[in-house]
C-alpha positions in Angstrom: 33.0 -22.1 36.2 29.6 -21.0 34.8 30.7 -17.4 35.1 34.1 -18.0 33.4 32.7 -19.8 30.6 30.1 -17.2 29.9 32.6 -14.3 30.2 34.8 -16.3 27.6 31.9 -16.5 25.2 31.3 -12.6 25.8 35.0 -11.8 25.0 34.9 -13.5 21.8 31.3 -12.1 20.9 32.7 -8.5 21.5 35.5 -9.1 19.2 33.8 -10.9 16.7 33.7 -9.4 13.0 30.3 -9.5 11.7 29.8 -10.4 8.0 27.6 -7.8 6.6 27.5 -5.3 3.7 29.5 -2.5 3.9 28.0 1.0 2.9 31.0 3.2 2.0 28.9 5.8 0.1 26.7 6.3 3.3 30.0 6.6 5.2 31.4 9.1 2.9 28.1 11.4 3.0 27.9 11.2 6.7 31.5 12.0 7.1 31.2 14.8 4.8 28.6 16.1 7.3 31.0 16.1 10.1 33.6 17.7 8.0 31.4 20.4 6.9 30.7 21.4 10.4 34.3 21.1 11.6 35.6 23.0 8.7 33.1 26.0 9.1 33.7 26.3 12.8 37.5 25.9 12.5 37.4 28.8 9.7 35.1 31.1 11.3 35.6 30.6 15.0 38.4 28.4 16.7 39.8 25.0 16.9 38.1 24.6 20.4 34.8 25.5 19.2 35.1 23.3 16.3 35.8 20.4 18.4 32.7 21.1 20.5 30.7 21.5 17.2 31.7 18.3 15.7 29.8 16.4 18.6 26.2 17.0 17.1 27.4 16.1 13.6 29.3 13.0 14.6 26.4 11.8 17.1 23.5 12.6 14.6 25.6 10.9 11.8 25.6 7.7 14.0 21.9 7.9 14.5 21.2 7.5 10.7 23.1 4.3 10.7 20.7 2.8 13.3 17.9 0.2 12.1 14.8 2.3 11.5 12.1 2.7 8.7 11.7 6.4 9.2 13.7 8.8 6.8 17.3 9.2 7.6 17.0 12.9 7.5 14.3 12.8 10.3 16.3 10.7 12.4 19.4 13.3 11.8 17.1 16.1 12.8 15.7 14.2 16.0 19.1 13.5 17.2 20.6 16.9 16.6 17.4 18.4 18.5 17.9 16.0 21.3 21.5 16.5 21.6 20.9 20.3 21.5 18.4 20.1 24.1 20.3 18.0 26.6 23.2 20.2 26.2 21.5 23.3 27.2 19.3 22.0 30.0 22.5 20.2 31.3 24.1 23.6 31.4 21.3 25.3 33.4 22.0 23.0 36.1 25.6 22.3 35.8 26.7 24.5 38.4 25.9 22.6 41.4 25.7 18.9 42.2 22.3 19.3 43.9 20.6 20.3 40.7 22.9 18.7 38.2 22.8 15.2 39.9 18.7 14.8 40.0 18.6 16.2 36.5 21.2 13.5 35.1 19.5 10.7 36.9 15.8 11.9 35.6 17.5 12.2 32.0 19.3 8.9 32.0 16.2 7.0 33.4 14.1 8.6 30.5 16.7 7.5 28.1 16.7 4.2 29.3 12.8 4.0 29.1 13.3 5.0 25.5 14.0 1.3 24.8 10.3 0.7 25.0 10.1 2.3 21.5 12.9 0.2 20.1 16.8 0.0 19.8 17.0 3.3 17.7 15.1 5.3 20.0 17.2 3.9 23.0 20.8 4.5 21.5 19.9 7.9 20.3 18.6 8.7 23.7 21.6 7.4 25.5 23.8 9.6 23.3 22.0 12.8 24.7 22.9 11.6 28.3 26.6 11.9 27.0 26.2 15.2 25.6 24.6 16.2 28.9 27.6 15.0 30.7 29.9 17.1 28.5 28.1 20.3 29.5 30.2 20.5 32.6 33.1 21.9 30.4 31.1 24.5 28.7 31.7 28.3 29.1 30.0 29.9 32.2 27.9 32.1 29.9 24.3 31.4 29.0 24.7 33.2 25.7 27.7 30.9 25.1 25.8 27.9 26.1 22.9 28.8 23.7 25.3 28.9 20.9 26.9 25.5 21.6 23.4 23.8 21.8 22.4 25.9 18.5 26.0 24.6 16.7 25.1 21.0 17.9 21.7 21.3 16.5 23.4 22.5 13.2 25.5 19.3 13.0 22.1 17.6 12.8 20.8 19.9 10.3 23.9 19.6 8.0 23.3 15.8 8.2 19.8 16.1 7.0 20.7 18.6 4.3 23.1 16.1 2.8 20.9 13.3 3.1 18.2 15.5 1.2 20.7 16.6 -1.4 22.6 13.3 -2.0 19.9 10.6 -1.6 21.5 7.0 -1.6 19.4 4.3 -1.8 16.5 6.1 -0.3 14.4 3.3 0.2 17.3 0.8 0.2 16.5 -0.5 3.7 12.8 -1.2 2.8 13.8 -3.0 -0.4 16.4 -5.3 1.5 13.7 -6.1 4.0 11.3 -7.2 1.4 14.0 -8.9 -0.6 15.0 -10.8 2.4 11.7 -12.1 3.2 11.4 -13.5 -0.4 14.8 -15.0 0.0 13.9 -16.6 3.1 10.9 -18.2 1.3 13.1 -19.3 -1.3 15.3 -21.0 1.1 12.5 -22.6 2.9 11.1 -24.1 -0.5 14.9 -25.7 -1.3 14.9 -27.1 2.3 11.4 -28.7 1.8 12.9 -30.8 -1.0 15.1 -32.6 1.4 13.2 -32.3 4.8 9.2 -32.1 4.4 9.2 -31.3 7.9 11.7 -28.4 7.8 10.6 -25.4 10.1 10.3 -21.8 8.8 11.4 -18.9 10.7 8.8 -16.1 10.0 11.4 -13.2 11.6 12.1 -12.1 7.8 8.3 -11.7 7.4 7.9 -9.7 10.3 10.5 -7.4 9.5 9.1 -6.9 6.0 5.9 -6.3 7.6 7.5 -3.6 9.9 9.2 -2.1 7.0 6.0 -1.7 5.1 4.1 0.5 7.7 4.7 3.9 6.3 3.5 7.6 6.9 1.1 9.0 4.7 3.7 11.3 3.1 5.9 7.9 2.8 3.1 6.4 1.0 3.1 9.0 -1.7 6.4 8.3 -2.8 7.0 4.6 -1.9 7.9 2.7 -5.1 5.3 0.6 -6.5 7.3 -2.7 -6.1 7.2 -2.5 -2.4 3.3 -2.6 -2.4 2.4 -6.2 -2.8 5.1 -8.8 -2.8 5.2 -9.3 0.9 1.5 -10.4 1.2 2.0 -12.9 -1.7 5.2 -14.2 0.4 2.9 -14.6 3.3 0.6 -16.8 1.3 3.3 -18.8 -0.5 4.7 -20.1 3.0 2.0 -22.4 3.8 1.5 -23.5 0.3 4.8 -25.0 -0.2 4.7 -26.4 3.1 1.3 -28.2 2.1 2.7 -29.3 -1.2 5.7 -30.8 0.3 4.2 -32.6 3.4 3.6 -36.4 3.0 0.6 -36.1 5.2 -1.7 -33.6 3.5 0.4 -33.1 0.1 2.4 -35.5 -2.4 3.3 -39.1 -1.4 6.7 -39.7 0.5 8.1 -41.6 -2.4 7.5 -42.1 -6.1 6.7 -39.8 -9.3 4.7 -37.3 -7.2 7.6 -36.8 -4.7 9.8 -36.0 -7.6 7.5 -33.6 -9.2 7.1 -31.7 -5.9 10.9 -31.6 -5.6 10.9 -29.9 -9.2 8.3 -27.5 -8.4 10.0 -26.3 -5.3 13.1 -26.0 -6.9 11.6 -23.8 -9.6 9.6 -21.8 -7.0 12.9 -20.9 -5.3 14.5 -19.8 -8.4 11.3 -17.6 -9.2 11.4 -16.1 -5.6 15.2 -15.4 -5.6 14.6 -13.6 -9.2 12.0 -11.5 -7.5 14.3 -10.8 -4.5 17.2 -9.6 -6.7 14.9 -7.5 -8.7 13.4 -5.8 -5.7 16.9 -5.2 -4.1 18.4 -3.8 -7.3 15.7 -2.3 -8.8 16.1 -4.1 -12.2 14.1 -6.6 -14.1 15.4 -10.1 -14.4 14.2 -12.9 -16.3 13.2 -16.2 -14.8 15.2 -19.3 -16.3 13.2 -20.9 -19.2 13.6 -24.1 -17.3 11.9 -23.0 -14.2 9.2 -21.4 -16.2 8.5 -24.7 -18.0 8.4 -26.8 -14.6 5.8 -24.3 -13.3 3.0 -25.6 -15.6 0.8 -28.0 -13.9 -2.2 -27.8 -16.5 -0.7 -30.5 -18.7 -2.4 -33.9 -19.5 0.7 -35.8 -17.8 0.5 -33.9 -14.4 1.1 -36.6 -11.7 -0.1 -34.6 -8.8 -3.7 -35.2 -7.8 -6.1 -34.0 -5.1 -4.9 -31.6 -2.3 -1.4 -31.7 -3.9 -2.6 -30.7 -7.2 -4.7 -28.0 -5.6 -1.7 -26.5 -3.8 0.6 -26.7 -7.0 -1.9 -24.8 -8.9 -2.1 -22.2 -6.2 1.7 -22.0 -5.8 2.2 -21.2 -9.7 -0.6 -18.6 -9.5 1.1 -16.8 -6.8 4.4 -17.0 -7.9 2.9 -15.3 -11.3 1.9 -12.5 -9.1 5.1 -12.1 -7.4 7.1 -11.9 -10.6 4.7 -9.2 -11.9 5.0 -7.0 -8.8 8.4 -7.5 -8.6 9.1 -6.3 -11.9 10.2 -9.6 -13.7 9.4 -10.3 -17.4 9.7 -13.4 -19.7 8.1 -16.0 -17.7 4.4 -14.8 -17.6 2.6 -12.4 -19.7 -0.2 -10.5 -17.7 -1.2 -7.2 -17.3 0.5 -5.5 -14.2 -1.5 -5.0 -11.0 -2.5 -1.5 -10.2 -0.1 0.1 -7.7 -1.5 3.4 -7.4 -0.3 4.7 -4.1 -3.4 7.0 -3.7 -6.0 3.8 -4.0 -3.6 1.4 -2.3 -4.0 0.3 1.3 -1.0 0.4 3.4 0.1 -0.1 7.2 0.2 3.1 8.8 3.1 4.5 10.8 2.4 7.6 13.1 4.0 10.8 11.9 6.6 12.3 14.4 3.9 15.0 15.5 1.5 12.0 16.2 3.8 9.9 17.9 3.3 11.1 21.4 0.3 9.0 22.5 2.2 5.9 20.9 5.3 7.0 23.6 3.1 7.3 26.2 1.4 3.8 25.8 4.7 2.0 25.0 6.5 3.5 28.1 3.4 2.6 30.5 3.5 -0.7 29.4 7.0 -1.0 30.6 6.5 0.7 34.1 6.7 -2.3 36.0 9.5 -3.8 38.3 9.7 -7.3 36.1 10.2 -5.1 32.8 13.8 -5.6 31.6 13.3 -1.8 29.9 12.5 -0.6 33.5 15.5 -2.3 35.1 17.7 -0.9 32.3 16.5 2.5 32.8 17.1 2.2 36.7 20.4 1.0 36.1 21.4 3.4 33.5 20.3 6.2 35.8 22.2 4.8 38.8 25.3 4.2 36.8 25.3 7.6 35.3 25.2 9.6 38.5 27.4 7.1 40.4 30.0 7.5 37.6 30.0 11.0 37.7 30.3 11.2 41.4 33.2 8.9 41.4 35.2 10.3 38.6 34.7 14.0 39.3 37.1 14.0 42.3 39.6 12.1 40.6 42.9 13.9 39.7 42.2 13.9 35.9 40.4 15.8 33.5 37.5 14.9 31.4 36.0 13.0 34.2 32.8 12.6 32.4 34.3 9.9 30.3 33.4 7.3 32.8 29.6 7.6 32.9 29.6 8.0 29.2 31.4 4.9 28.7 28.8 3.3 30.8 26.0 4.8 29.3 27.0 3.9 25.9 27.8 0.1 26.7 24.7 -0.4 28.6 21.9 -2.4 27.1 18.6 -4.0 28.6 20.2 -7.3 28.3 23.2 -9.2 29.9 25.0 -10.4 26.9 25.2 -7.2 24.8 26.0 -5.0 27.9 29.1 -7.2 28.7 30.1 -7.9 24.9 29.9 -4.2 24.3 32.0 -3.2 27.5 34.7 -5.7 26.2 34.6 -4.4 22.8 34.6 -0.7 23.9 37.7 -1.3 26.1 39.5 -3.0 23.4 38.6 -0.8 20.7 39.5 2.4 22.9 43.0 0.9 23.7 43.5 0.2 20.0 42.4 3.4 18.8 44.1 5.5 21.4 47.4 3.9 20.7 46.9 4.6 16.9 45.9 8.1 17.1 48.5 8.9 20.0 51.3 7.5 17.7 50.1 9.7 14.9 49.9 12.9 17.1 53.4 12.4 18.2 54.7 12.1 14.8 52.7 14.8 13.0 52.9 17.3 16.0 50.4 20.1 16.8 48.5 21.2 13.8 45.0 22.0 14.0 43.9 21.5 10.3 45.9 18.3 10.3 44.1 17.0 13.3 40.8 18.1 12.0 41.4 16.1 8.5 42.4 13.0 10.5 39.1 13.4 12.8 37.1 13.4 9.6 38.9 10.4 8.1 38.5 8.5 11.6 34.6 9.6 11.5 34.3 8.1 8.0 36.0 4.8 9.1 34.0 4.5 12.1 30.8 4.7 10.0 31.9 2.3 7.7 32.6 -0.3 10.1 29.6 0.5 12.3 27.9 -2.6 11.5 31.0 -5.2 11.2 31.5 -5.2 15.2 31.3 -2.7 18.1 35.1 -3.0 18.9 36.2 -2.0 15.3 34.1 0.9 14.9 34.9 2.1 18.8 38.6 1.9 17.7 38.3 4.9 15.0 35.7 6.5 17.6 38.4 6.6 20.0 40.9 7.9 17.2 38.5 10.5 16.1 38.0 11.9 20.0 41.8 12.1 20.5 42.3 14.1 17.5 39.6 16.5 18.2 41.0 17.1 21.8 44.5 17.5 19.9 42.6 20.0 17.7 41.5 21.9 20.5 44.6 22.2 22.2 44.6 19.4 24.8 47.8 17.9 25.3 47.8 14.1 24.4 50.2 13.1 27.3 47.0 13.9 29.6 44.1 13.0 27.5 45.2 9.6 26.3 45.9 8.0 29.7 42.7 9.6 31.2 40.5 8.3 28.4 41.9 4.6 28.9 41.5 4.6 32.6 38.0 6.2 32.7 36.8 4.0 30.0 37.9 1.0 32.0 36.1 2.4 34.9 32.9 3.2 33.0 33.0 -0.3 31.6 33.3 -1.9 35.0 30.5 -0.2 36.5 28.2 -1.1 33.5 29.1 -4.6 34.1 28.7 -4.4 37.9 25.3 -2.8 37.6 23.9 -5.8 35.8 25.0 -8.0 38.6 23.7 -5.9 41.2 20.4 -5.2 39.5 19.9 -7.8 36.8 17.0 -8.7 34.2 17.8 -12.2 33.7 15.5 -14.0 31.0 16.0 -17.5 32.3 13.5 -17.5 35.0 10.8 -16.0 32.4 11.0 -18.6 30.0 8.1 -20.7 31.4 5.9 -17.4 31.1 7.4 -16.8 27.5 6.6 -20.5 26.6 3.0 -20.0 28.1 2.2 -16.9 26.1 3.6 -18.6 22.8 1.5 -21.6 23.5 -1.6 -19.5 24.1 -1.1 -17.3 21.1 -0.6 -20.6 19.0 -3.9 -22.0 20.1 -5.8 -18.9 19.3 -4.2 -18.9 15.8 -5.3 -22.7 15.5 -8.6 -22.1 16.5 -8.9 -19.1 14.3 -8.0 -21.2 11.1 -10.5 -24.3 12.1 -13.2 -21.8 12.2 -12.4 -20.7 8.9 -13.2 -24.4 7.9 -16.3 -24.3 10.0 -17.7 -21.2 8.7 -15.7 -19.9 5.6 -16.7 -16.2 6.0 -14.4 -13.0 5.5 -14.6 -12.0 9.1 -13.1 -15.5 10.2 -10.0 -14.7 7.6 -9.6 -11.5 9.2 -9.5 -13.2 12.6 -7.2 -15.8 11.2 -4.6 -13.0 10.1 -4.8 -11.1 13.4 -4.1 -14.5 15.1 -1.3 -15.3 13.1 0.5 -11.9 13.7 -0.1 -12.3 17.5 1.2 -16.0 17.1 4.5 -14.7 15.5 4.9 -11.9 17.9 4.9 -14.4 21.0 7.1 -16.7 19.1 9.6 -13.8 18.5 9.5 -12.9 22.2 10.0 -16.8 23.3 13.0 -16.8 20.8 14.7 -13.6 21.9 14.2 -14.5 25.6 15.4 -18.1 24.8 18.7 -16.9 22.9 19.4 -14.6 25.8 18.8 -17.3 28.5 21.3 -19.4 26.8 24.0 -16.7 27.1 23.3 -16.1 30.9 25.4 -17.4 33.6 22.3 -18.4 36.0 20.9 -21.9 36.4 17.6 -22.9 34.8 14.6 -22.2 36.9 11.3 -24.0 36.2 12.5 -25.2 32.8 15.8 -26.6 32.0 17.6 -26.3 28.7 16.9 -29.6 27.6 13.2 -29.3 28.4 12.8 -25.8 26.7 14.5 -27.1 23.6 11.9 -30.1 23.3 9.2 -27.6 24.2 10.3 -25.3 21.4 10.3 -27.9 18.9 6.9 -29.2 19.9 5.3 -26.0 19.4 7.1 -25.3 16.2 5.5 -28.7 15.2 2.2 -27.2 16.3 2.6 -24.2 14.4 3.6 -26.0 11.2 0.5 -28.1 11.3 -1.6 -25.1 11.8 0.2 -23.8 8.7 -0.7 -27.0 6.7 -4.5 -26.3 7.6 -4.2 -22.5 6.6 -2.9 -23.5 3.2 -6.3 -25.2 2.3 -8.9 -23.1 4.1 -12.0 -23.1 1.9 -13.5 -20.0 0.1 -16.6 -18.1 1.1 -18.7 -20.4 -1.2 -17.6 -23.8 0.4 -19.6 -25.8 2.5 -19.4 -25.8 6.5 -17.7 -28.2 8.6 -19.3 -28.1 12.1 -16.9 -30.9 13.6 -13.7 -28.1 13.0 -15.9 -25.7 15.3 -16.2 -28.2 18.2 -12.2 -28.9 17.8 -11.5 -25.3 17.6 -13.4 -24.7 21.0 -11.6 -27.6 22.8 -8.3 -26.5 21.1 -8.6 -22.9 22.4 -9.9 -23.7 25.8 -7.1 -26.5 26.5 -4.4 -24.4 25.3 -5.5 -21.4 27.4 -5.7 -23.5 30.5 -2.3 -25.3 29.8 -0.7 -21.8 29.6 -1.8 -20.9 33.2 -0.8 -24.5 34.1 2.6 -23.8 32.9 3.0 -20.5 34.4 2.2 -22.3 37.9 4.4 -24.9 37.2 1.7 -27.8 36.5 1.6 -30.3 34.1 -0.6 -29.5 31.2 -3.7 -31.6 30.0 -5.6 -31.9 26.6 -8.6 -33.9 27.9 -11.1 -31.7 25.8 -8.9 -31.9 22.8 -8.8 -35.8 22.9 -12.6 -35.7 23.4 -13.3 -33.7 20.4 -10.9 -35.5 18.1 -12.6 -38.8 19.5 -16.1 -37.5 18.8 -14.8 -36.3 15.3 -13.8 -39.6 14.4 -17.1 -41.3 15.5 -19.2 -39.1 13.0 -17.1 -39.3 10.1 -14.8 -36.9 8.5 -15.6 -34.9 5.0 -12.3 -33.4 4.6 -9.2 -35.5 4.8 -6.7 -32.5 5.0 -8.5 -31.1 7.8 -8.8 -34.2 10.0 -5.1 -35.1 9.1 -4.1 -31.6 10.5 -6.2 -31.8 13.6 -4.3 -35.2 14.1 -0.8 -33.5 13.8 -1.9 -30.7 16.2 -2.8 -33.1 18.9 0.4 -35.2 18.4 2.3 -31.9 18.7 0.6 -31.1 21.9 1.2 -34.4 23.3 5.1 -33.8 22.7 4.9 -30.6 24.4 3.2 -32.1 27.5 6.0 -34.9 27.7 8.7 -31.9 27.4 7.3 -29.9 30.0 5.6 -32.5 32.3 7.1 -33.6 35.8 6.5 -36.8 37.8 6.1 -36.1 41.5 9.5 -37.3 42.2 10.9 -34.7 39.7 8.9 -31.9 41.3 10.3 -32.9 44.8 13.9 -33.4 43.8 14.8 -29.6 44.4 13.3 -29.8 48.1 14.9 -33.3 48.6 18.4 -32.2 47.7 18.0 -29.1 49.8 17.2 -31.5 52.8 20.2 -33.6 52.1 22.4 -30.6 52.3 20.9 -29.5 55.4 21.6 -32.9 57.1 25.1 -33.0 55.8 25.8 -29.7 57.3 24.4 -30.6 60.5 26.2 -33.9 60.6 29.6 -32.0 59.8 29.0 -29.5 62.7 28.2 -32.4 65.1 31.7 -34.2 64.6 33.6 -31.2 63.6 34.7 -32.7 60.4 33.7 -29.8 58.3 31.5 -30.0 55.1 30.3 -33.5 54.1 31.1 -35.0 50.7 29.3 -38.0 51.3 26.1 -39.4 49.6 23.9 -39.0 52.5 
């Protein structure tokens, strides 16, 4: 039943329309690249050659729609070069199975390992495997093979040239990432008005940080507006959290709470204005009402103490954010310097210096428990097995089966199965649509070429709305290309449907035979998050103990590591919830409670971060003792959780008790430490097991054995009694 329920969810996921902003201009430009290559080949050579030449232009165009922060023209050139190389190398070995199959296996394994560099690299690498599989249909001349590879590379060059000549939102993805981060902080401020303990998801800030990493050449042309607002958004998050929190900020009720709600709402308005300005590249004025609210220097200000301090810091950060975003009307300050030559930026390696990065990333994944490694093994096995199975079948184009497998396979279970369902549904719909049009229009290479370009444009347009809907027009594109090349639709259409079904079935079966389940890894992921959170909390506390620039840098590094660990946990947790396997070591209820506890611990640390003193502040030695205890206990608890032992916070409790005995000079610091201890207690409650609970598994197994023996003794079959 678990598999049936999971498969029902997969079918719905594979056919779901994703709500996303369409990009018709980008689709039109990319389809123009396909039209250019097909038109020239059709005019200068032949329809069959034009059908082959369209492979590079279409695949390179698809690569440019993947989520990446590198220039699209670089992606197009890289995809075209990879397709050309795999085509030519595949031709050299395509004459005999004894040479082609090992090459195919090695190439597919390398393509699977490319996921260590990210989804864009993995998807582009998978298309090169498909290109290699098509080489079995090439002419048997080395010169023609070189020519074919050159034309495929030319398709990538055509896409790159069009991107260069007709730039469309050149920095659009980077602007969107930064605007999404500011909008996420605005949403967080609004939620804090009604729920002072609302959690904040740092994923938009992580995405914005990834987008902010640029190469030196990109840094010289990056718009000034993309330089500073991300860092300000990072600083605003803990400030609004501290302002809204009743433990360290404004009181839970009364005029102070009403004032905080006004400030949070005005802050959200300003952040939304900044996000729109960055996304659209325009200047936008802040509403006068919000500008009036964001003044905390008047005589009638009701906020006092830490709440007043947080409000003043919030106003200053919002003013700086609005300046950098290009807003006018609310604040009158000189714009900050944004000279790319003098500004610091996050460095992204150039394409020529990427090799050491690739080697290190792949080396980290070369072990049996890595999902990327297991995906690479599955990809290599399915590509070779699919080719061996489909080749002897009495159909042409047997390579469609392994291509279908390679293109739907992903490192995780849910996406692999959902894409298999989507590809089959899209193929059936696209083939039916294209077949009807082929039959109605009759054989005409030029008409089929035009329909292929239209299908490519629609495929690009719908690429991000759902795999099934994009695949529908991709299948129609292939049918029109085959018709243009002179292939009879009566043969190609049934073949494509059957072989797509075969390829999808092989991909789904491969994950069952050699899975990479995330469910058993949940305790380890949770332990990694706990240890990283402990180091982050200790770094913040040391910022109180000794406020120095070095400790602030350590705090920043620990925060980034904590976010990475949290993202790894969240990804594993989301995947585990979609897997048809039973929990091992951590039930779904325990995982949910533990996640909420660690979010509370992270929030308590974030509240402390908002009040870290400056370099000229006094030392707080009690914070250093608590930091050492906290770091030691969380590190030990992480090991205990990996070994399925109950965590213990003895050192933390002793340090907090000693802290109370020696007095307290910082109420915010002490209150934050108490909130951290409470969150750790909640975590221990979520994951701890009593001796009876730890033995329940073995007790149930013994009960099943006794029931089976009793059934064998009296010949009554399986027992259903209670024992």
